[in-house]
C-alpha positions in Angstrom: -0.6 18.4 -32.3 1.5 19.0 -35.4 2.8 22.3 -34.2 4.2 20.5 -31.1 6.3 18.3 -33.4 4.9 15.1 -31.9 5.6 11.8 -33.8 3.5 11.2 -36.9 2.3 7.9 -35.5 0.8 9.6 -32.5 -0.7 12.6 -34.3 -2.4 10.4 -37.0 -3.9 8.0 -34.5 -5.3 10.7 -32.3 -6.6 12.7 -35.3 -8.3 9.7 -36.9 -9.6 7.5 -34.1 -13.1 9.0 -34.4 -13.0 8.6 -38.2 -10.8 5.6 -39.2 -11.0 6.5 -42.9 -8.7 9.4 -42.1 -5.9 7.1 -41.1 -3.5 6.3 -43.9 -0.2 5.0 -42.5 -1.1 3.9 -39.0 -4.4 2.1 -39.3 -3.9 -0.4 -36.6 -2.9 2.2 -34.1 -5.9 4.4 -35.0 -8.2 1.4 -34.7 -6.7 0.4 -31.3 -7.2 3.9 -30.0 -10.8 4.0 -31.4 -11.6 0.7 -29.6 -9.9 1.8 -26.3 -11.7 5.1 -26.4 -15.1 3.4 -26.8 -14.4 0.8 -24.0 -13.2 3.4 -21.6 -16.3 5.6 -22.2 -18.5 2.5 -22.0 -17.2 2.0 -18.4 -18.1 5.7 -17.6 -14.6 7.1 -17.6 -13.4 10.1 -19.6 -15.3 12.9 -21.2 -16.8 13.1 -24.6 -18.7 15.6 -26.7 -21.1 12.8 -27.7 -24.4 12.1 -26.0 -23.8 8.6 -24.8 -20.9 6.6 -26.3 -18.8 7.7 -29.3 -19.9 5.9 -32.4 -18.4 2.5 -33.0 -16.8 1.7 -36.4 -16.9 -2.0 -37.1 -13.9 -1.6 -39.4 -11.8 -1.4 -36.2 -12.4 -5.1 -35.5 -11.4 -6.0 -39.0 -8.2 -3.9 -38.9 -7.2 -5.4 -35.5 -8.3 -8.9 -36.5 -10.4 -9.4 -33.3 -13.9 -10.5 -32.7 -16.6 -9.9 -30.2 -15.4 -12.6 -27.8 -11.9 -10.9 -27.6 -13.5 -7.5 -27.1 -15.6 -8.9 -24.2 -12.5 -10.4 -22.6 -10.7 -7.1 -22.9 -13.7 -5.2 -21.5 -13.9 -7.4 -18.4 -10.2 -7.1 -17.7 -10.3 -3.3 -18.2 -12.4 -2.4 -15.1 -9.9 -3.3 -12.4 -7.1 -1.4 -14.2 -9.3 1.7 -14.6 -10.3 1.5 -10.9 -6.5 1.5 -10.0 -5.9 4.4 -12.4 -8.8 6.4 -10.8 -7.3 6.2 -7.4 -3.8 6.9 -8.7 -5.0 10.1 -10.4 -7.0 11.2 -7.4 -3.9 10.7 -5.2 -1.7 12.6 -7.7 -4.2 15.5 -7.7 -4.1 15.7 -3.9 -0.3 15.8 -3.9 -0.2 18.5 -6.5 -2.5 20.9 -4.5 
């Protein structure tokens, strides 16, 4: 990602979202991506090299200052949005072929 000259904020969060200790300047962004990655995989979307879900780092909740009740609310609101995205991407694929 560095050779593509992408913004440091983006490269750090992508490179550290599986290991939050690697994040130095953009801890909130890395924690947010870490949590989003976990929630999306928990709903069965995306691909991972892990068996099951990627490991969860509880430091993400501390960094983001959220608790389990907020995560549950986000999780429940996420499904309809992912469902919309699934149909959008499938339609886009059809149009591109």
